[in-house]
VOSE-681711 format. One line per field, with one value per residue (C-alpha): x, y, z; residue number from 1; residue in one letter. Coordinates in steps of 0.5 Angstrom, whole numbers. Example, Ala and Ser with C-alpha at 12.3 -4.5 7.8 and 13.67 -1.06 7.14 Angstrom:
2
px <- c(25  27)
py <- c(-9  -2)
pz <- c(16  14)
pos <- c(1  2)
code <- c(A  S)
// end
This chain:
666
px <- c(-72  -78  -77  -69  -71  -78  -73  -71  -74  -72  -67  -60  -59  -53  -56  -52  -55  -58  -63  -59  -62  -69  -74  -71  -73  -67  -67  -74  -71  -66  -71  -75  -69  -67  -74  -80  -76  -71  -77  -81  -75  -75  -82  -82  -80  -86  -85  -78  -79  -85  -80  -74  -79  -76  -69  -63  -56  -55  -49  -46  -40  -45  -48  -41  -40  -47  -47  -41  -42  -48  -45  -39  -45  -48  -42  -40  -48  -47  -41  -44  -44  -52  -53  -48  -51  -43  -43  -36  -37  -44  -44  -37  -35  -32  -26  -26  -18  -16  -21  -22  -26  -22  -22  -23  -29  -33  -31  -37  -42  -41  -43  -48  -52  -52  -54  -60  -62  -61  -65  -70  -67  -67  -62  -56  -59  -59  -52  -50  -52  -50  -42  -42  -44  -39  -34  -35  -36  -29  -24  -27  -22  -24  -20  -24  -20  -21  -15  -13  -15  -18  -11  -6  -5  -7  -4  -9  -8  -13  -18  -17  -21  -26  -27  -28  -33  -37  -37  -39  -44  -47  -46  -50  -54  -55  -63  -65  -62  -67  -65  -62  -58  -56  -54  -50  -46  -45  -42  -38  -35  -34  -29  -25  -24  -22  -17  -14  -13  -8  -5  -4  2  6  11  5  5  7  5  -2  -4  -3  -5  -12  -13  -14  -20  -22  -21  -26  -31  -31  -32  -38  -41  -40  -41  -34  -29  -23  -23  -24  -18  -14  -14  -12  -6  -4  -5  -1  5  3  5  13  12  11  18  18  16  9  10  8  13  14  11  18  22  25  19  24  30  34  37  45  42  37  31  25  20  14  9  4  -1  -2  -1  -7  -12  -11  -7  -9  -16  -17  -12  -16  -23  -20  -18  -25  -29  -25  -24  -16  -14  -6  -7  -12  -7  -2  -6  -8  -1  1  -5  -2  5  2  -3  3  4  -3  -3  -7  -12  -14  -8  -3  4  6  12  17  13  16  10  9  8  1  1  -5  -5  -11  -8  -6  -10  -12  -13  -20  -19  -17  -24  -27  -21  -21  -28  -28  -22  -24  -26  -19  -17  -22  -16  -18  -25  -23  -17  -23  -27  -21  -19  -26  -27  -21  -24  -30  -26  -23  -30  -33  -38  -39  -32  -26  -20  -13  -11  -13  -11  -13  -20  -17  -11  -16  -14  -20  -21  -20  -26  -21  -21  -28  -30  -25  -26  -33  -32  -29  -35  -40  -36  -36  -44  -45  -41  -39  -43  -44  -45  -48  -43  -41  -36  -29  -27  -20  -13  -9  -1  1  -4  1  8  12  19  23  21  25  23  29  26  24  29  25  24  18  18  13  15  9  5  10  10  16  18  25  27  34  30  33  29  29  22  22  15  16  8  7  11  14  15  22  26  28  25  23  21  25  31  38  35  30  25  19  13  13  6  3  -3  -7  -4  -4  1  7  12  9  15  13  17  24  22  15  14  9  11  3  1  -7  -6  -3  -5  -2  1  -3  -1  2  9  11  17  19  16  21  25  32  39  39  44  42  48  47  42  42  40  43  39  40  34  37  42  40  47  46  48  42  43  38  38  33  35  32  25  28  29  35  36  43  43  50  50  52  49  46  41  34  38  42  48  53  57  61  66  67  63  59  57  52  50  42  40  33  32  24  23  16  16  19  23  30  33  41  44  51  55  63  67  68  63  64  60  57  50  48  46  40  36  29  23  16  11  4  0  -6  -6  -12  -7  -4  4  7  15  16  24  28  30  22  16  9  4  -3  -7  -14  -12  -7  0  6  13  19  26  33  40  42  44  42  35  30  30  24  17  14  7  4  4  7  3  5  0  3  1  -3  -2  -1  6  10  17  22  29  36  42  47  55  59  62  58  52  45  39  32  27  19  14  7)
py <- c(-21  -26  -32  -32  -33  -38  -43  -38  -42  -49  -52  -53  -60  -62  -62  -56  -51  -47  -41  -39  -32  -31  -25  -23  -17  -14  -15  -12  -6  -6  -6  -1  4  3  5  3  1  -4  -7  -8  -12  -17  -18  -20  -27  -29  -36  -36  -31  -35  -41  -38  -33  -34  -37  -34  -36  -42  -39  -32  -35  -36  -29  -26  -29  -28  -21  -19  -23  -18  -12  -13  -15  -9  -5  -8  -7  0  1  -3  1  1  8  8  5  3  -4  -4  -1  -3  -9  -8  -6  1  1  7  6  5  9  3  -4  -9  -15  -20  -17  -22  -27  -24  -28  -33  -29  -25  -31  -34  -27  -28  -35  -34  -27  -27  -20  -20  -14  -19  -23  -18  -15  -23  -23  -16  -17  -24  -21  -15  -20  -24  -17  -15  -20  -26  -29  -34  -40  -41  -36  -30  -24  -21  -14  -11  -7  -7  -15  -20  -26  -31  -36  -32  -37  -42  -37  -35  -42  -44  -38  -40  -47  -46  -41  -46  -52  -49  -44  -45  -47  -40  -39  -39  -45  -42  -38  -44  -47  -41  -41  -49  -48  -43  -47  -52  -47  -46  -53  -54  -48  -50  -57  -55  -49  -51  -56  -56  -50  -45  -39  -39  -45  -42  -43  -51  -52  -48  -52  -58  -56  -52  -59  -63  -58  -57  -65  -65  -59  -62  -69  -70  -75  -73  -67  -71  -75  -69  -65  -71  -72  -65  -65  -71  -67  -62  -66  -65  -58  -58  -58  -63  -58  -56  -50  -50  -47  -44  -37  -35  -38  -43  -47  -52  -47  -46  -40  -39  -40  -46  -42  -44  -39  -39  -33  -34  -30  -33  -40  -39  -35  -39  -45  -49  -47  -50  -56  -57  -57  -61  -67  -67  -68  -73  -77  -76  -78  -77  -70  -68  -71  -66  -60  -61  -61  -55  -51  -53  -50  -43  -43  -41  -34  -32  -26  -26  -21  -25  -22  -26  -25  -24  -19  -24  -27  -27  -23  -19  -13  -15  -16  -13  -15  -19  -22  -21  -16  -21  -28  -31  -32  -37  -39  -43  -49  -47  -48  -54  -57  -55  -63  -65  -59  -55  -49  -48  -45  -41  -37  -36  -33  -28  -27  -25  -21  -17  -17  -13  -8  -6  -6  1  4  -3  -5  -8  -4  -6  -5  -2  5  6  10  14  16  18  12  9  2  -2  -6  -12  -14  -14  -19  -24  -25  -25  -31  -35  -32  -35  -42  -42  -41  -46  -52  -51  -53  -49  -52  -47  -43  -47  -44  -41  -40  -44  -41  -40  -42  -35  -34  -37  -35  -40  -37  -38  -42  -43  -44  -44  -46  -38  -36  -33  -34  -33  -30  -30  -28  -25  -21  -19  -22  -22  -24  -23  -25  -26  -29  -29  -30  -25  -25  -23  -22  -21  -23  -15  -10  -4  -8  -8  -4  -5  -6  -13  -16  -14  -18  -17  -20  -14  -14  -15  -16  -13  -14  -13  -17  -10  -6  -9  -8  -4  -5  -8  -9  -6  -7  -4  1  0  -1  -3  -10  -12  -6  -7  -11  -5  1  8  13  19  25  25  23  16  11  4  1  -3  -2  0  3  8  12  17  19  23  20  13  10  5  0  -5  -9  -10  -14  -22  -24  -22  -27  -28  -32  -32  -35  -37  -37  -35  -32  -28  -29  -25  -24  -21  -20  -18  -15  -9  -3  -4  0  -3  -7  -10  -6  -4  3  5  9  7  1  0  -6  -6  -10  -10  -13  -15  -17  -19  -20  -20  -13  -10  -10  -7  -6  -4  -2  -1  1  0  2  9  14  19  25  29  25  22  15  14  8  9  6  7  5  4  9  13  20  21  18  23  23  26  28  29  30  29  22  19  19  16  14  14  8  6  0  3  7  5  8  9  11  11  13  17  24  28  24  23  27  32  28  29  33  29  21  17  12  5  2  -5  -7  -1  3  10  10  15  15  16  16  18  20  14  16  11  5  7  2  6  3  4  1  0  -1  -2)
pz <- c(-5  -3  -8  -5  2  2  5  11  17  15  19  17  13  17  24  26  31  26  30  36  37  39  40  47  50  49  42  42  45  40  34  37  37  30  28  24  18  21  25  18  15  21  21  14  16  21  21  23  28  31  31  35  39  46  45  48  49  53  57  58  53  48  49  48  41  39  41  38  32  31  33  28  22  24  23  16  14  15  11  5  -1  -3  -6  -12  -18  -21  -21  -19  -12  -11  -5  -3  4  5  9  13  15  8  4  -1  -1  1  -5  1  4  0  6  9  6  11  18  14  12  19  22  17  19  27  26  20  18  11  11  13  7  2  4  3  -4  -5  -3  -6  -13  -12  -11  -18  -22  -19  -16  -19  -25  -30  -27  -21  -17  -13  -12  -6  -9  -15  -16  -10  -11  -16  -11  -11  -6  -2  -6  0  4  0  -1  6  8  2  4  11  8  4  9  15  11  4  6  6  -1  -7  -11  -17  -12  -8  -15  -17  -11  -10  -18  -16  -10  -15  -20  -13  -11  -18  -18  -12  -13  -18  -15  -7  -5  2  -2  -4  0  7  11  13  6  5  12  11  4  9  11  4  1  6  6  -2  -2  3  0  -7  -6  -9  -5  -9  -5  1  0  -3  4  8  4  5  12  13  9  14  20  18  19  27  32  37  42  39  34  27  23  15  17  12  6  6  10  13  13  20  23  26  32  31  30  25  21  26  27  33  30  24  27  33  29  22  21  27  27  20  22  28  24  18  24  27  20  18  25  23  30  28  26  32  37  34  33  41  43  38  42  48  46  43  49  53  50  51  57  62  59  53  49  44  45  38  40  37  31  24  22  28  23  23  31  33  41  40  34  28  22  17  20  22  30  35  37  33  34  41  42  38  41  48  50  50  54  58  58  51  52  57  52  47  51  54  47  45  51  49  41  45  48  42  38  37  32  30  28  31  32  30  38  44  43  36  37  43  39  33  28  25  24  18  16  14  21  22  16  17  25  24  20  27  31  26  26  34  34  28  30  38  44  50  57  63  66  73  78  78  70  69  69  63  64  64  70  74  77  74  74  67  61  54  47  44  37  37  41  46  54  58  66  71  78  82  79  72  66  61  55  52  45  41  35  29  23  18  15  7  3  -5  -6  -6  -10  -6  1  1  6  13  20  23  29  36  37  41  48  47  53  48  53  61  63  70  73  75  71  65  58  60  55  48  42  36  29  30  24  21  14  9  8  6  2  2  9  14  16  14  19  20  23  30  34  33  34  36  42  44  50  48  48  41  38  33  28  22  18  21  28  32  37  41  39  32  33  31  33  40  46  52  58  63  71  76  83  90  87  82  74  71  64  61  53  50  43  38  36  29  25  22  16  22  20  24  26  19  24  31  34  40  44  49  56  58  65  66  74  76  83  86  88  82  75  74  68  68  61  59  53  51  45  41  37  32  33  39  39  46  47  50  54  52  55  51  57  55  57  54  53  59  65  69  69  75  76  83  82  76  78  79  75  76  72  75  71  71  76  80  80  76  80  75  78  76  80  75  78  72  72  67  60  59  59  52  53  47  47  41  38  34  29  32  36  37  44  46  50  54  52  58  57  60  57  58  58  55  60  65  68  69  72  72  77  76  82  81)
pos <- c(1  2  3  4  5  6  7  8  9  10  11  12  13  14  15  16  17  18  19  20  21  22  23  24  25  26  27  28  29  30  31  32  33  34  35  36  37  38  39  40  41  42  43  44  45  46  47  48  49  50  51  52  53  54  55  56  57  58  59  60  61  62  63  64  65  66  67  68  69  70  71  72  73  74  75  76  77  78  79  80  81  82  83  84  85  86  87  88  89  90  91  92  93  94  95  96  97  98  99  100  101  102  103  104  105  106  107  108  109  110  111  112  113  114  115  116  117  118  119  120  121  122  123  124  125  126  127  128  129  130  131  132  133  134  135  136  137  138  139  140  141  142  143  144  145  146  147  148  149  150  151  152  153  154  155  156  157  158  159  160  161  162  163  164  165  166  167  168  169  170  171  172  173  174  175  176  177  178  179  180  181  182  183  184  185  186  187  188  189  190  191  192  193  194  195  196  197  198  199  200  201  202  203  204  205  206  207  208  209  210  211  212  213  214  215  216  217  218  219  220  221  222  223  224  225  226  227  228  229  230  231  232  233  234  235  236  237  238  239  240  241  242  243  244  245  246  247  248  249  250  251  252  253  254  255  256  257  258  259  260  261  262  263  264  265  266  267  268  269  270  271  272  273  274  275  276  277  278  279  280  281  282  283  284  285  286  287  288  289  290  291  292  293  294  295  296  297  298  299  300  301  302  303  304  305  306  307  308  309  310  311  312  313  314  315  316  317  318  319  320  321  322  323  324  325  326  327  328  329  330  331  332  333  334  335  336  337  338  339  340  341  342  343  344  345  346  347  348  349  350  351  352  353  354  355  356  357  358  359  360  361  362  363  364  365  366  367  368  369  370  371  372  373  374  375  376  377  378  379  380  381  382  383  384  385  386  387  388  389  390  391  392  393  394  395  396  397  398  399  400  401  402  403  404  405  406  407  408  409  410  411  412  413  414  415  416  417  418  419  420  421  422  423  424  425  426  427  428  429  430  431  432  433  434  435  436  437  438  439  440  441  442  443  444  445  446  447  448  449  450  451  452  453  454  455  456  457  458  459  460  461  462  463  464  465  466  467  468  469  470  471  472  473  474  475  476  477  478  479  480  481  482  483  484  485  486  487  488  489  490  491  492  493  494  495  496  497  498  499  500  501  502  503  504  505  506  507  508  509  510  511  512  513  514  515  516  517  518  519  520  521  522  523  524  525  526  527  528  529  530  531  532  533  534  535  536  537  538  539  540  541  542  543  544  545  546  547  548  549  550  551  552  553  554  555  556  557  558  559  560  561  562  563  564  565  566  567  568  569  570  571  572  573  574  575  576  577  578  579  580  581  582  583  584  585  586  587  588  589  590  591  592  593  594  595  596  597  598  599  600  601  602  603  604  605  606  607  608  609  610  611  612  613  614  615  616  617  618  619  620  621  622  623  624  625  626  627  628  629  630  631  632  633  634  635  636  637  638  639  640  641  642  643  644  645  646  647  648  649  650  651  652  653  654  655  656  657  658  659  660  661  662  663  664  665  666)
code <- c(X  X  X  X  X  X  X  X  X  X  X  X  X  X  X  X  X  X  X  X  X  X  X  X  X  X  X  X  X  X  X  X  X  X  X  X  X  X  X  X  X  X  X  X  X  X  X  X  X  X  X  X  X  X  X  X  X  X  X  X  X  X  X  X  X  X  X  X  X  X  X  X  X  X  X  X  X  X  X  X  X  X  X  X  X  X  X  X  X  X  X  X  X  X  X  X  X  X  X  X  X  X  X  X  X  X  X  X  X  X  X  X  X  X  X  X  X  X  X  X  X  X  X  X  X  X  X  X  X  X  X  X  X  X  X  X  X  X  X  X  X  X  X  X  X  X  X  X  X  X  X  X  X  X  X  X  X  X  X  X  X  X  X  X  X  X  X  X  X  X  X  X  X  X  X  X  X  X  X  X  X  X  X  X  X  X  X  X  X  X  X  X  X  X  X  X  X  X  X  X  X  X  X  X  X  X  X  X  X  X  X  X  X  X  X  X  X  X  X  X  X  X  X  X  X  X  X  X  X  X  X  X  X  X  X  X  X  X  X  X  X  X  X  X  X  X  X  X  X  X  X  X  X  X  X  X  X  X  X  X  X  X  X  X  X  X  X  X  X  X  X  X  X  X  X  X  X  X  X  X  X  X  X  X  X  X  X  X  X  X  X  X  X  X  X  X  X  X  X  X  X  X  X  X  X  X  X  X  X  X  X  X  X  X  X  X  X  X  X  X  X  X  X  X  X  X  X  X  X  X  X  X  X  X  X  X  X  X  X  X  X  X  X  X  X  X  X  X  X  X  X  X  X  X  X  X  X  X  X  X  X  X  X  X  X  X  X  X  X  X  X  X  X  X  X  X  X  X  X  X  X  X  X  X  X  X  X  X  X  X  X  X  X  X  X  X  X  X  X  X  X  X  X  X  X  X  X  X  X  X  X  X  X  X  X  X  X  X  X  X  X  X  X  X  X  X  X  X  X  X  X  X  X  X  X  X  X  X  X  X  X  X  X  X  X  X  X  X  X  X  X  X  X  X  X  X  X  X  X  X  X  X  X  X  X  X  X  X  X  X  X  X  X  X  X  X  X  X  X  X  X  X  X  X  X  X  X  X  X  X  X  X  X  X  X  X  X  X  X  X  X  X  X  X  X  X  X  X  X  X  X  X  X  X  X  X  X  X  X  X  X  X  X  X  X  X  X  X  X  X  X  X  X  X  X  X  X  X  X  X  X  X  X  X  X  X  X  X  X  X  X  X  X  X  X  X  X  X  X  X  X  X  X  X  X  X  X  X  X  X  X  X  X  X  X  X  X  X  X  X  X  X  X  X  X  X  X  X  X  X  X  X  X  X  X  X  X  X  X  X  X  X  X  X  X  X  X  X  X  X  X  X  X  X  X  X  X  X  X  X  X  X  X  X  X  X  X  X  X  X  X  X  X  X  X  X  X  X  X  X  X  X  X  X  X  X  X  X  X  X  X  X  X  X  X  X  X  X  X  X  X  X  X  X  X  X)
// end
């Protein structure tokens, strides 16, 4: 080990920030608490510690990224397999949620190597070396690729992400590696670049693959000193420009990449765009000084920023790959932070958005790992380690490439901080409303996402549609409605979590009719018609459609049409629901509102027509004019893995041809 780290105190060759974390009093206290063994490991690098002693983050913003990165790296370190000699396991990162070693955990070499360089802790360096070796033994292939998993998925497209991580590690922190190791890693990068050169085109996978390949090729060109890859990245980047809509959405998260739905919609997924594609394309543009691409990425980020909620969450309640929505982002992508921070010189709000999102991720971090949503831990569901090792790369890139001015005054506002009324985004069939403290999303998006890379991913269930109120957020109380999949299914077997024991349901506000083995819901109709108006301080949405199954099939016997109206004013949000038609069977129709509410929040029902939920920052009051009032309140919260909330289902029976009302006040 000594030979492998002899150069640890050298400055990075590319002039990057290099060492940013010094021996602060806080660090010393952490070492003391960790015990003498950990302290001894730190002191193995006296030259490095001397060089960085007394350093501290330049700002609270930089400190946030530094602390969170160290927390995540420590969490991964604690779950690295070291006690087993079996080479098929030794060095891998064991996932507490999935009970396996994810094939992509080799991406962690970049954050591990950065932490080794920044702190002088040889434990991080050892972790990077071991996970690299595990990856080469298990998921590396002779053609230069890496596969997604040891056995669950042979998909080789993920080579692009691993190549980026390896190139970033070498470019910024390769100086701490022993010469032979650095050569071994560089040669491996060359093999990966050669594979990608023959594998990647604009049609490879979803659009996130060719987009991120623009960065992969440029980084490979820089590290390997090969201009062919620089030109390859540039050519691909200009092909990608055709995948942007006039209003700034990157499309292609679905097939065909350039497909158009009956409603004129394109395949767009917010999570993948903001956490993977746009950051990669933005860094490509900066490294290549490509102004045309840079202008497009900045414009696209501005459009996508319209969907960040005030707490830093990304509203992907409507996206094609909504099945991986995790409130803070998307399960296996990298994170928005590097792209937004690097491009903040062109739009100051980008820096604020990245910071809020990192703060949200910090609030979802427990025991050293990033959990898949705000309520996973409270509900007893473990964290999938995949979130942590991918998103740690974004933080490492922020610290290696970003600049952090001192904090000055009030932090800037983001688009959804403002009560602007109504905005319409036709290319995704989605509208946003902001009235007083209320923020709402209503969607009729009709793109049907089909995944055929992993076997066993068939079945029904997709993002909400039908004019669903897919988001309702209050500036003080926080999220109140968050749309899950219409029916949870494992579209990507190795990249989603399995349900454990406990009640669950779709979290979409909806009308529902259970008839035998089939359940018909208002949120399933891709042909629904939605109208929106703004007048006198109110925004009103009206949705009309047909009750359908998760597979979008109407009733075999009888027919049911629905009408949903949402009225937003500064004081309240009112919902009205009507169903017309005929049904076979005696099962009742129900209006179901799964309200976000943790199990520790107090719920009271003073009378059948009124419910109140006491939240940390205030009280939500829910009223109905139905004479029978609400149905009995469940004693146990339901939980949905997408986007990771516990909810209290509030429901009432909905007679045919009779409009019923529910009112929410904070």
